[in-house]
C-alpha positions as CSV (number, residue, x, y, z in Angstrom):
1,X,40.7,121.3,76.9
2,X,44.4,120.7,77.6
3,X,46.4,118.1,75.5
4,X,48.8,115.8,76.9
5,X,51.9,114.2,75.1
6,X,52.6,110.8,76.8
7,X,56.0,109.6,76.3
8,X,56.6,105.9,76.9
9,X,59.8,104.3,78.0
10,X,60.1,102.8,74.6
11,X,60.6,106.2,73.2
12,X,57.0,106.2,71.4
13,X,54.6,108.8,72.3
14,X,51.0,109.7,72.0
15,X,48.7,112.7,72.4
16,X,45.5,112.5,74.5
17,X,42.9,115.1,75.4
18,X,41.5,115.1,79.1
19,X,39.4,117.6,81.2
20,X,42.1,118.0,83.8
21,X,45.5,117.1,85.0
22,X,43.8,114.8,87.6
23,X,41.8,112.8,84.8
24,X,45.1,112.6,82.8
25,X,47.0,111.4,86.0
26,X,44.4,108.6,86.7
27,X,44.5,107.3,83.0
28,X,48.2,107.3,82.9
29,X,48.5,105.5,86.3
30,X,46.1,102.9,85.2
31,X,48.0,102.2,81.9
32,X,51.1,102.4,83.8
33,X,49.9,99.7,86.2
34,X,48.9,97.6,83.2
35,X,52.4,97.8,82.0
36,X,54.0,96.9,85.3
37,X,51.7,93.8,85.4
38,X,52.4,92.9,81.8
39,X,48.7,93.5,80.7
40,X,47.6,94.5,77.3
41,X,47.9,98.3,76.8
42,X,44.4,99.0,75.5
43,X,42.0,97.7,72.9
44,X,43.4,94.9,70.9
45,X,42.6,96.6,67.7
46,X,44.5,99.8,67.4
47,X,48.0,98.8,68.2
48,X,50.4,101.8,67.4
49,X,52.5,99.6,64.9
50,X,49.4,98.5,63.2
51,X,49.3,95.0,64.5
52,X,45.6,94.7,64.6
53,X,44.1,91.9,66.4
54,X,47.4,91.1,68.4
55,X,46.3,90.1,71.8
56,X,49.9,90.2,73.0
57,X,50.3,94.1,72.8
58,X,51.5,94.8,76.3
59,X,51.2,98.2,77.9
60,X,54.4,100.4,77.9
61,X,55.5,102.0,81.0
62,X,55.3,105.9,80.9
63,X,58.3,108.1,81.4
64,X,57.1,111.5,81.0
65,X,53.9,113.5,80.3
66,X,53.8,117.2,78.9
67,X,50.9,119.7,79.0
68,X,49.9,121.8,76.3
69,X,46.9,124.4,76.1
70,X,46.1,123.4,72.5
71,X,47.1,120.4,70.4
72,X,50.8,120.7,69.5
73,X,50.2,120.1,65.9
74,X,48.5,123.6,65.7
75,X,51.9,125.4,65.9
76,X,52.0,127.8,63.2
77,X,49.1,126.5,60.9
78,X,49.6,129.4,58.4
79,X,53.0,128.2,57.6
80,X,54.5,131.6,57.8
81,X,58.1,132.8,58.9
82,X,59.3,136.4,59.3
83,X,61.5,137.5,56.7
84,X,64.4,137.7,58.9
85,X,64.1,134.1,60.3
86,X,63.5,132.9,56.7
87,X,66.5,134.4,55.4
88,X,68.6,133.2,58.2
89,X,67.2,129.6,58.1
90,X,67.5,129.3,54.3
91,X,71.0,130.4,54.4
92,X,71.8,127.8,56.9
93,X,70.1,125.1,54.8
94,X,71.8,126.0,51.7
95,X,75.2,126.0,53.5
96,X,74.4,122.8,55.2
97,X,73.1,120.9,52.1
98,X,75.8,122.1,49.5
99,X,78.3,119.3,48.4
100,X,81.9,119.7,48.0
101,X,81.3,121.3,44.6
102,X,78.8,124.0,46.0
103,X,75.8,122.4,44.5
104,X,72.5,121.9,46.2
105,X,70.0,119.6,45.2
106,X,66.7,121.7,44.9
107,X,64.4,118.8,45.6
108,X,66.1,118.2,48.9
109,X,66.2,122.1,49.7
110,X,62.7,122.3,48.9
111,X,61.7,119.6,51.3
112,X,63.7,121.1,54.1
113,X,62.2,124.5,53.6
114,X,58.8,122.9,54.0
115,X,60.1,121.5,57.2
116,X,60.8,124.7,58.6
117,X,57.3,125.2,59.7
118,X,56.3,121.7,60.4
119,X,55.0,121.2,63.9
120,X,57.1,118.1,64.6
121,X,60.8,118.0,65.3
122,X,62.8,115.9,62.9
123,X,65.6,114.8,65.3
124,X,65.3,114.1,69.0
125,X,68.4,114.2,71.3
126,X,66.7,111.8,73.8
127,X,63.8,109.2,73.2
128,X,61.7,111.2,75.9
129,X,62.2,114.4,74.0
130,X,58.8,116.0,72.8
131,X,58.0,115.1,69.2
132,X,56.7,118.7,68.7
133,X,58.3,122.1,68.2
134,X,55.6,123.8,70.3
135,X,56.8,124.5,74.0
136,X,54.7,122.7,76.4
137,X,53.0,124.5,79.2
138,X,54.4,122.3,81.7
139,X,55.5,118.8,82.6
140,X,53.5,116.6,85.0
141,X,55.3,115.6,88.2
142,X,55.6,111.7,87.7
143,X,55.3,111.0,91.5
144,X,51.8,110.0,91.1
145,X,52.9,106.8,89.3
146,X,54.5,105.6,92.4
147,X,51.3,104.3,93.7
148,X,50.6,102.3,90.6
149,X,54.0,100.6,90.8
């Protein structure tokens, strides 16, 4: 079953699982229509910022939807790198973290090394960029939202 990364105009995103692109488009269009009309975004309990019970949680307009064959968090679950990639990345990290005296903070270096195989990106160039390193299978054409506006 495909997974969908839904990027909102606020820059937040969420992952959903639908049977098909059509089912996803129907759900996304309904949510987007709620946003266009200032309606709540979903169940009152479960606001993404933890504001449980806040009836003023408005739906957010949707900017982009990416499709993945599997959950993008499943990228490299064994946390492995080839020796060549590990050597290159480690060298770049050491150079990037070294201070003016050529000293590297080992705790910071180890955290960065752990991050090399983390499935999520640490820096996004645009708020609508994916939160995941896994390459999406495709992006949905957002023309279907025009009917909900």
